[in-house]
DSSP file (Angstrom, degrees, kcal/mol; ACC not computed):
  #  RESIDUE AA STRUCTURE BP1 BP2  ACC     N-H-->O    O-->H-N    N-H-->O    O-->H-N    TCO  KAPPA ALPHA  PHI   PSI    X-CA   Y-CA   Z-CA
    1    1 A M              0   0    0      0, 0.0     2,-0.4     0, 0.0     0, 0.0   0.000 360.0 360.0 360.0 129.5   86.5   40.5   59.1
    2    2 A K        -     0   0    0      1,-0.0     2,-0.3     0, 0.0     0, 0.0  -0.714 360.0-136.9 -88.0 129.9   87.5   44.1   58.4
    3    3 A Q        -     0   0    0     -2,-0.4     2,-0.4    13,-0.0    -1,-0.0  -0.681  12.3-132.2 -89.2 139.0   91.3   44.7   58.0
    4    4 A K        -     0   0    0     -2,-0.3    12,-2.6     2,-0.0     2,-0.4  -0.742  16.6-147.0 -89.6 134.6   92.9   47.7   59.7
    5    5 A L  E     -A   15   0A   0     -2,-0.4     2,-0.5    10,-0.2    10,-0.2  -0.871   4.9-145.8-104.4 133.8   95.1   49.9   57.6
    6    6 A L  E     -A   14   0A   0      8,-3.5     8,-1.9    -2,-0.4     2,-0.4  -0.872  16.8-128.8-100.9 125.0   98.1   51.6   59.2
    7    7 A N  E     +A   13   0A   0     -2,-0.5     6,-0.2     6,-0.2    69,-0.1  -0.601  26.5 178.1 -73.2 121.9   99.1   55.0   57.8
    8    8 A I  E     -     0   0A   0      4,-2.7    60,-0.5    -2,-0.4    59,-0.4   0.185  56.0 -77.3-111.3  14.7  102.8   55.0   56.9
    9    9 A G  E >  S+A   12   0A   0      3,-0.6     3,-1.6    57,-0.1    -1,-0.3   0.157 102.5  37.5 106.7 142.5  102.8   58.5   55.5
   10   10 A F  T 3  S-     0   0    0      1,-0.3     3,-0.1    -3,-0.1    38,-0.0   0.822 130.1 -50.5  57.0  39.4  101.8   60.6   52.4
   11   11 A G  T 3  S+     0   0    0      1,-0.3     2,-0.3     0, 0.0    -1,-0.3   0.464 106.4 127.4  83.2   2.1   98.6   58.6   51.8
   12   12 A S  E <   -A    9   0A   0     -3,-1.6    -4,-2.7    34,-0.2    -3,-0.6  -0.714  34.7-175.8 -94.5 143.4  100.3   55.2   51.9
   13   13 A T  E     -A    7   0A   0     -2,-0.3     2,-0.3    -6,-0.2    -6,-0.2  -0.936  13.9-157.8-135.8 159.1   98.9   52.4   54.1
   14   14 A V  E     -A    6   0A   0     -8,-1.9    -8,-3.5    -2,-0.3     2,-0.5  -0.983  36.9-101.8-133.1 144.1   99.8   48.9   55.1
   15   15 A V  E >   -A    5   0A   0     -2,-0.3     3,-1.6   -10,-0.2     4,-0.4  -0.553  32.7-145.7 -66.5 119.2   97.6   46.1   56.5
   16   16 A A  G >  S+     0   0    0    -12,-2.6     3,-1.3    -2,-0.5    -1,-0.2   0.833  92.9  58.8 -61.1 -37.0   98.4   46.2   60.2
   17   17 A D  G 3  S+     0   0    0    -13,-0.4    -1,-0.3     1,-0.2    -2,-0.1   0.651 100.9  57.8 -69.7 -13.7   97.9   42.5   60.8
   18   18 A R  G <  S+     0   0    0     -3,-1.6    41,-2.4    40,-0.1     2,-0.3   0.549  81.2 107.7 -91.8  -8.7  100.6   41.7   58.2
   19   19 A I  E <   +B   58   0B   0     -3,-1.3    39,-0.2    -4,-0.4     3,-0.1  -0.542  34.6 170.6 -77.9 130.5  103.4   43.7   59.9
   20   20 A I  E     -     0   0B   0     37,-3.2     2,-0.3     1,-0.4    38,-0.2   0.773  66.8  -2.7-100.2 -43.5  106.2   41.7   61.6
   21   21 A A  E     -B   57   0B   0     36,-1.7    36,-2.7     2,-0.0     2,-0.5  -0.997  46.1-151.7-152.3 152.2  108.6   44.5   62.4
   22   22 A V  E     +B   56   0B   0     -2,-0.3     2,-0.3    34,-0.2    34,-0.2  -0.989  35.3 170.6-123.0 118.2  109.2   48.3   62.1
   23   23 A V  E     -B   55   0B   0     32,-2.9    32,-3.0    -2,-0.5    -2,-0.0  -0.845  37.6-106.4-130.0 160.7  112.9   49.0   62.0
   24   24 A Q        -     0   0    0     -2,-0.3     3,-0.5    30,-0.2    30,-0.2  -0.668  25.9-139.5 -83.3 143.4  115.3   51.9   61.4
   25   25 A P  S    S+     0   0    0      0, 0.0    -1,-0.1     0, 0.0    29,-0.1   0.353  76.6  95.0 -87.4   7.3  117.2   51.6   58.1
   26   26 A N        +     0   0    0     27,-0.1    28,-0.0     4,-0.1     5,-0.0   0.816  62.3  84.9 -73.7 -33.1  120.6   52.8   59.3
   27   27 A S  S  > S-     0   0    0     -3,-0.5     4,-1.9     1,-0.1     5,-0.2  -0.254  82.4-117.8 -77.4 158.6  122.4   49.5   60.2
   28   28 A A  H  > S+     0   0    0      1,-0.2     4,-2.3     2,-0.2     5,-0.2   0.885 113.0  54.3 -60.8 -42.0  124.3   47.3   57.7
   29   29 A P  H  > S+     0   0    0      0, 0.0     4,-2.2     0, 0.0    -1,-0.2   0.881 109.0  49.1 -62.3 -34.9  122.0   44.3   58.2
   30   30 A M  H  > S+     0   0    0      2,-0.2     4,-2.3     1,-0.2    -2,-0.2   0.866 109.5  51.7 -71.0 -35.1  119.0   46.5   57.4
   31   31 A K  H  X S+     0   0    0     -4,-1.9     4,-2.4     2,-0.2    -1,-0.2   0.895 110.7  48.5 -66.0 -39.4  120.7   47.8   54.3
   32   32 A R  H  X S+     0   0    0     -4,-2.3     4,-2.7     2,-0.2    -2,-0.2   0.911 110.2  51.8 -65.4 -41.4  121.5   44.2   53.2
   33   33 A L  H  X S+     0   0    0     -4,-2.2     4,-2.4     1,-0.2    -2,-0.2   0.914 110.7  48.2 -60.1 -43.5  117.8   43.3   53.8
   34   34 A R  H  X S+     0   0    0     -4,-2.3     4,-2.2     2,-0.2    -2,-0.2   0.922 112.3  48.4 -62.8 -45.1  116.7   46.2   51.7
   35   35 A D  H  X S+     0   0    0     -4,-2.4     4,-2.4     2,-0.2    -2,-0.2   0.899 111.6  49.9 -63.6 -41.1  119.1   45.3   48.9
   36   36 A E  H  X S+     0   0    0     -4,-2.7     4,-2.1     2,-0.2    -1,-0.2   0.922 110.8  49.6 -61.7 -44.8  118.0   41.6   49.0
   37   37 A A  H  <>S+     0   0    0     -4,-2.4     5,-3.5     1,-0.2     6,-0.7   0.889 111.0  49.8 -62.9 -39.1  114.3   42.7   48.8
   38   38 A K  H ><5S+     0   0    0     -4,-2.2     3,-1.2     4,-0.2    -1,-0.2   0.924 110.6  49.1 -65.1 -44.1  115.1   44.9   45.8
   39   39 A D  H 3<5S+     0   0    0     -4,-2.4    -2,-0.2     1,-0.2    -1,-0.2   0.854 115.0  44.9 -62.6 -35.4  116.9   42.1   44.0
   40   40 A N  T 3<5S-     0   0    0     -4,-2.1    -1,-0.2    -5,-0.2    -2,-0.2   0.266 114.9-114.7 -94.4  10.7  114.0   39.7   44.6
   41   41 A K  T < 5S+     0   0    0     -3,-1.2    -3,-0.2    -4,-0.1    -4,-0.1   0.863  85.2 116.5  59.2  40.0  111.3   42.3   43.7
   42   42 A R      < +     0   0    0     -5,-3.5    21,-2.4    -6,-0.1     2,-0.5   0.171  42.3 108.8-117.2  13.2  109.9   42.4   47.2
   43   43 A L  E     -c   63   0B   0     -6,-0.7     2,-0.5    19,-0.2    21,-0.2  -0.806  46.2-169.0 -98.8 130.6  110.7   46.0   47.9
   44   44 A V  E     -c   64   0B   0     19,-3.0    21,-3.0    -2,-0.5     2,-0.8  -0.973   9.3-155.1-117.9 116.8  107.9   48.6   48.1
   45   45 A D  E     +c   65   0B   0     -2,-0.5     3,-0.3    19,-0.2    21,-0.1  -0.815  25.1 162.1 -96.4 106.6  109.1   52.2   48.2
   46   46 A A        +     0   0    0     19,-2.0    21,-0.5    -2,-0.8   -34,-0.2  -0.021  46.8 101.8-109.8  27.6  106.5   54.4   49.9
   47   47 A T  S >  S-     0   0    0     19,-0.2     3,-1.3     3,-0.1    -1,-0.2   0.670  75.6-141.1 -85.3 -17.2  108.8   57.4   50.6
   48   48 A H  T 3  S-     0   0    0     -3,-0.3     3,-0.1     1,-0.3    -2,-0.1   0.884  74.0 -48.3  55.2  41.7  107.6   59.5   47.6
   49   49 A G  T 3  S+     0   0    0      1,-0.3    -1,-0.3    -4,-0.0     2,-0.1   0.446 113.7 119.1  83.7   1.2  111.1   60.7   47.0
   50   50 A R  S <  S-     0   0    0     -3,-1.3    -1,-0.3     1,-0.1     2,-0.1  -0.402  75.6 -74.5 -92.6 173.7  111.9   61.5   50.5
   51   51 A R        -     0   0    0     16,-0.1     2,-0.5    -2,-0.1    -1,-0.1  -0.430  49.9-112.7 -68.4 139.2  114.6   60.1   52.8
   52   52 A T        +     0   0    0      1,-0.2    15,-0.2    -2,-0.1    -1,-0.1  -0.615  42.5 165.6 -74.5 122.3  113.9   56.6   54.1
   53   53 A R        +     0   0    0     13,-2.6    17,-0.8    -2,-0.5     2,-0.3   0.530  61.9  18.6-114.9 -12.5  113.4   56.8   57.9
   54   54 A S  E     - D   0  66B   0     12,-1.8    12,-2.4    15,-0.2     2,-0.4  -0.994  57.4-146.7-155.4 157.2  111.9   53.4   58.6
   55   55 A M  E     -BD  23  65B   0    -32,-3.0   -32,-2.9    -2,-0.3     2,-0.5  -0.990  11.7-155.6-125.5 134.7  111.5   49.9   57.1
   56   56 A I  E     -BD  22  64B   0      8,-3.0     8,-2.9    -2,-0.4     2,-0.5  -0.947   6.2-157.7-112.4 124.6  108.5   47.8   57.6
   57   57 A I  E     -BD  21  63B   0    -36,-2.7   -37,-3.2    -2,-0.5   -36,-1.7  -0.881  12.7-159.7-103.7 131.0  108.9   44.0   57.3
   58   58 A T  E >   -B   19   0B   0      4,-2.3     3,-1.6    -2,-0.5   -39,-0.2  -0.595  31.9-109.0-107.5 168.3  105.7   42.0   56.5
   59   59 A D  T 3  S+     0   0    0    -41,-2.4   -40,-0.1     1,-0.3    -1,-0.1   0.656 117.6  62.5 -70.4 -14.6  104.8   38.4   56.9
   60   60 A S  T 3  S-     0   0    0    -42,-0.2    -1,-0.3     2,-0.1     3,-0.1   0.297 120.2-109.8 -90.2   9.6  104.9   37.9   53.1
   61   61 A N  S <  S+     0   0    0     -3,-1.6     2,-0.2     1,-0.3    -2,-0.1   0.673  73.0 141.2  71.0  19.8  108.6   38.8   53.3
   62   62 A H        -     0   0    0    -19,-0.0    -4,-2.3   -21,-0.0     2,-0.5  -0.637  43.7-143.7 -86.9 151.4  108.1   42.2   51.6
   63   63 A V  E     -cD  43  57B   0    -21,-2.4   -19,-3.0    -2,-0.2     2,-0.5  -0.980  11.9-162.8-118.1 123.9  110.0   45.3   52.8
   64   64 A V  E     -cD  44  56B   0     -8,-2.9    -8,-3.0    -2,-0.5     2,-0.4  -0.926   7.5-148.9-110.3 125.7  108.2   48.6   52.7
   65   65 A L  E     -cD  45  55B   0    -21,-3.0   -19,-2.0    -2,-0.5     2,-0.3  -0.767  18.1-175.6 -93.8 137.9  110.2   51.8   52.9
   66   66 A S  E     - D   0  54B   0    -12,-2.4   -13,-2.6    -2,-0.4   -12,-1.8  -0.961  32.4-144.1-133.5 150.8  108.6   54.8   54.6
   67   67 A A  S    S+     0   0    0    -21,-0.5     2,-0.3   -59,-0.4   -16,-0.1   0.370  78.3  95.0 -90.7   3.0  109.7   58.5   55.1
   68   68 A I  S    S-     0   0    0    -60,-0.5   -15,-0.2   -14,-0.1    -2,-0.2  -0.745  88.8 -97.9 -95.6 143.1  108.1   58.5   58.6
   69   69 A Q     >  -     0   0    0     -2,-0.3     4,-2.0     1,-0.1   -15,-0.2  -0.232  26.4-124.6 -57.6 145.3  110.2   57.7   61.7
   70   70 A A  H  > S+     0   0    0    -17,-0.8     4,-2.5     1,-0.2     5,-0.2   0.864 111.5  55.7 -60.4 -37.8  110.0   54.1   63.0
   71   71 A E  H  > S+     0   0    0      2,-0.2     4,-2.2     1,-0.2    -1,-0.2   0.894 106.9  49.6 -63.3 -39.8  108.9   55.4   66.4
   72   72 A T  H  > S+     0   0    0      2,-0.2     4,-2.4     1,-0.2    -2,-0.2   0.909 111.9  47.4 -65.9 -43.1  106.0   57.3   64.9
   73   73 A I  H  X S+     0   0    0     -4,-2.0     4,-2.4     2,-0.2    -2,-0.2   0.906 111.4  51.4 -65.8 -40.9  104.8   54.2   62.9
   74   74 A S  H  X S+     0   0    0     -4,-2.5     4,-2.4     2,-0.2    -2,-0.2   0.900 110.1  49.6 -62.1 -40.8  105.2   52.0   66.0
   75   75 A L  H  X S+     0   0    0     -4,-2.2     4,-2.4     2,-0.2    -2,-0.2   0.919 111.0  48.8 -63.9 -43.9  103.0   54.5   68.0
   76   76 A R  H  X S+     0   0    0     -4,-2.4     4,-2.4     1,-0.2    -2,-0.2   0.893 111.1  51.2 -62.1 -39.1  100.4   54.5   65.3
   77   77 A Y  H  X S+     0   0    0     -4,-2.4     4,-2.6     2,-0.2    -2,-0.2   0.925 109.6  49.4 -62.8 -45.7  100.4   50.7   65.3
   78   78 A T  H  X S+     0   0    0     -4,-2.4     4,-2.1     1,-0.2    -2,-0.2   0.911 112.5  47.3 -60.7 -44.6  100.0   50.6   69.1
   79   79 A I  H  X S+     0   0    0     -4,-2.4     4,-1.2     2,-0.2    -1,-0.2   0.904 112.3  50.2 -64.3 -41.5   97.0   53.0   68.9
   80   80 A L  H  < S+     0   0    0     -4,-2.4     3,-0.3     1,-0.2    -2,-0.2   0.910 112.5  46.3 -64.2 -42.5   95.4   51.1   66.1
   81   81 A K  H >< S+     0   0    0     -4,-2.6     3,-1.1     1,-0.2    -1,-0.2   0.841 108.7  55.9 -68.5 -33.5   95.8   47.8   67.9
   82   82 A A  H 3< S+     0   0    0     -4,-2.1    -1,-0.2     1,-0.2    -2,-0.2   0.765 100.3  60.2 -70.2 -23.9   94.4   49.3   71.1
   83   83 A S  T 3<        0   0    0     -4,-1.2    -1,-0.2    -3,-0.3    -2,-0.2   0.507 360.0 360.0 -82.4  -2.9   91.3   50.4   69.3
   84   84 A E    <         0   0    0     -3,-1.1    -1,-0.2    -4,-0.2    -2,-0.1   0.491 360.0 360.0 -72.7 360.0   90.3   46.8   68.4
């Protein structure tokens, strides 16, 4: 079975089937989630030094930070899933 990769910006990709949620990082609960993931070594920073605009939560409980808007990533995810 071939896995589909979702582009999350600047050459970074995530396996689409592993994604549970794409959220905006602004709220306090999301900031706590990011801090917890960092403390537990489950945080992947794919922003390449840019501002974090979305957080991707995976089924392995990893949190991936992206500099691409959550809406854009969700749209890319929808298009990728529709092409299956």
